[in-house]
C-alpha positions as CSV (number, residue, x, y, z in Angstrom):
1,M,-17.7,5.2,-34.6
2,H,-16.1,5.4,-31.1
3,T,-12.5,5.6,-32.0
4,S,-11.2,6.0,-28.5
5,D,-13.1,2.9,-27.4
6,L,-11.7,0.9,-30.3
7,L,-8.1,2.0,-29.6
8,L,-8.4,1.2,-25.8
9,W,-10.5,-1.9,-25.9
10,G,-8.9,-3.2,-29.2
11,F,-5.5,-3.0,-27.3
12,A,-6.9,-4.8,-24.3
13,A,-8.8,-7.4,-26.3
14,T,-5.7,-8.1,-28.3
15,L,-3.6,-8.5,-25.2
16,I,-6.1,-10.9,-23.7
17,L,-6.3,-12.9,-26.9
18,T,-2.5,-13.1,-27.1
19,V,-2.2,-14.1,-23.4
20,L,-4.8,-16.9,-23.9
21,M,-3.0,-18.2,-26.9
22,A,0.4,-18.0,-25.2
23,A,-0.9,-19.7,-22.0
24,S,-2.3,-22.5,-24.0
25,R,1.1,-23.5,-25.3
26,P,2.7,-24.6,-22.0
27,L,-0.6,-26.3,-21.1
28,G,-0.2,-28.5,-24.1
29,L,-3.3,-27.3,-25.9
30,T,-1.5,-26.0,-29.0
31,R,2.0,-25.5,-30.4
32,M,1.1,-22.4,-32.3
33,D,3.1,-19.3,-31.4
34,L,1.4,-16.3,-33.1
35,P,4.1,-13.7,-32.3
36,F,6.8,-16.0,-33.5
37,L,4.9,-17.0,-36.7
38,L,4.1,-13.3,-37.5
39,G,7.6,-12.2,-36.6
40,T,9.4,-14.7,-38.9
41,F,7.3,-13.3,-41.7
42,F,9.5,-10.2,-41.5
43,T,12.8,-11.5,-40.1
44,P,14.8,-14.8,-40.3
45,N,16.2,-14.0,-36.8
46,R,14.4,-16.4,-34.5
47,N,15.4,-14.3,-31.4
48,K,13.9,-11.0,-32.7
49,A,10.9,-12.6,-34.3
50,P,8.7,-12.9,-31.2
51,L,9.0,-9.2,-30.3
52,L,8.4,-8.1,-33.8
53,G,5.6,-10.5,-34.2
54,F,4.0,-9.3,-31.0
55,A,4.1,-5.7,-32.3
56,V,2.6,-6.8,-35.6
57,H,-0.1,-8.8,-33.8
58,L,-1.0,-5.7,-31.7
59,V,-1.4,-3.5,-34.7
60,M,-3.5,-6.2,-36.4
61,G,-5.7,-6.4,-33.3
62,W,-6.2,-2.6,-33.5
63,L,-7.1,-2.8,-37.2
64,F,-9.5,-5.7,-36.6
65,A,-11.1,-3.7,-33.8
66,F,-12.1,-1.1,-36.4
67,I,-13.8,-3.8,-38.4
68,Y,-15.6,-5.0,-35.3
69,G,-16.6,-1.3,-34.7
70,A,-18.0,-1.1,-38.2
71,A,-20.0,-4.3,-37.5
72,F,-21.3,-2.8,-34.3
73,E,-22.3,0.5,-36.0
74,S,-23.9,-1.1,-39.0
75,S,-25.9,-3.6,-37.0
76,Q,-26.5,-1.2,-34.2
77,L,-25.7,-4.1,-31.8
78,N,-22.8,-3.4,-29.5
79,T,-23.3,-6.2,-27.1
80,W,-20.9,-8.8,-25.8
81,W,-22.8,-11.6,-27.5
82,F,-22.8,-9.9,-30.9
83,G,-19.0,-9.2,-30.4
84,M,-18.6,-12.9,-29.7
85,A,-20.5,-13.8,-32.8
86,V,-18.2,-11.6,-34.9
87,G,-15.3,-13.1,-33.0
88,F,-16.5,-16.6,-34.0
89,V,-16.6,-15.6,-37.7
90,H,-13.1,-14.0,-37.3
91,G,-11.7,-17.1,-35.6
92,A,-13.2,-19.4,-38.2
93,F,-11.8,-17.3,-41.0
94,V,-8.3,-17.4,-39.4
95,L,-8.5,-21.2,-39.1
96,T,-9.9,-21.9,-42.5
97,V,-8.4,-19.2,-44.7
98,G,-6.0,-17.0,-43.0
99,L,-3.5,-19.6,-41.7
100,Q,-3.8,-21.5,-45.0
101,L,-2.7,-18.4,-46.9
102,L,0.5,-18.4,-44.8
103,T,1.9,-21.3,-46.9
104,T,1.8,-19.2,-50.0
105,L,2.7,-15.8,-48.5
106,H,5.1,-16.5,-45.6
107,P,8.7,-16.7,-46.7
108,R,9.7,-19.2,-44.0
109,V,6.7,-21.6,-43.8
110,A,7.1,-24.8,-45.7
111,S,4.6,-25.7,-48.4
112,P,2.3,-28.7,-47.6
113,Y,3.0,-30.0,-51.1
114,Q,6.8,-29.6,-51.2
115,G,8.0,-29.8,-47.6
116,P,10.8,-27.8,-45.9
117,T,13.6,-26.1,-47.8
118,P,16.7,-24.4,-46.5
119,T,14.7,-21.1,-46.1
120,R,11.2,-22.6,-45.5
121,Q,11.7,-24.5,-42.3
122,L,8.5,-23.7,-40.3
123,E,5.8,-26.3,-40.3
124,P,2.7,-25.3,-42.3
125,P,-0.5,-25.0,-40.1
126,G,-2.6,-27.6,-42.0
127,F,-6.4,-27.8,-42.0
128,L,-7.8,-25.8,-39.1
129,A,-4.1,-25.5,-37.9
130,L,-4.2,-29.0,-36.7
131,N,-0.5,-29.5,-37.4
132,Y,0.0,-27.2,-34.3
133,G,-2.0,-29.6,-32.1
134,R,-5.4,-31.0,-31.7
135,G,-6.5,-28.2,-29.3
136,T,-5.4,-25.4,-31.7
137,P,-8.9,-24.9,-33.3
138,L,-10.7,-24.8,-30.0
139,V,-8.1,-22.4,-28.4
140,T,-8.1,-20.2,-31.4
141,L,-11.9,-19.9,-31.5
142,L,-12.2,-19.4,-27.8
143,A,-9.6,-16.6,-27.9
144,H,-11.4,-14.9,-30.7
145,L,-14.7,-15.2,-28.9
146,V,-13.2,-13.5,-25.9
147,Y,-11.7,-10.8,-28.1
148,G,-15.1,-10.1,-29.7
149,G,-16.8,-10.3,-26.3
150,V,-14.5,-7.7,-24.8
151,L,-15.0,-5.3,-27.7
152,G,-18.7,-5.8,-27.7
153,L,-19.0,-5.3,-23.9
154,F,-17.1,-2.1,-23.8
155,Y,-17.7,-0.5,-27.2
156,G,-19.7,2.7,-27.1
157,G,-20.5,2.3,-23.3
């Protein structure tokens, strides 16, 4: 496994994914703010949450880069298109399972069955994160396709 590639390009791919997701908010494509959502998992302070969430997202991006690296090594395919295929699976998992688990794990996301409480005030993502906007599934999948494509393009090169 090419650890230095995964550290460098995992960092770059995570930054690109985060920029794509962040740029899609002011364009009206989604209301999902990943750094805020992840940061509020650890702190109720809404001012500190985005910075903390960005750090958590960066670490998660690095960890996922190693999963992609394992996929590249086991398949012996380290191409942009295979990286995008893994990215599609990753994005689909985030939309169908990962964000759904937030309602049970996140201390500040409201339950879709009980609604908001004094401590759970953040809106649950809903099916395919559609509660955060109709463009959220598309933006999320595209960002993960780019993430995987960057890793596949530069891994082991």
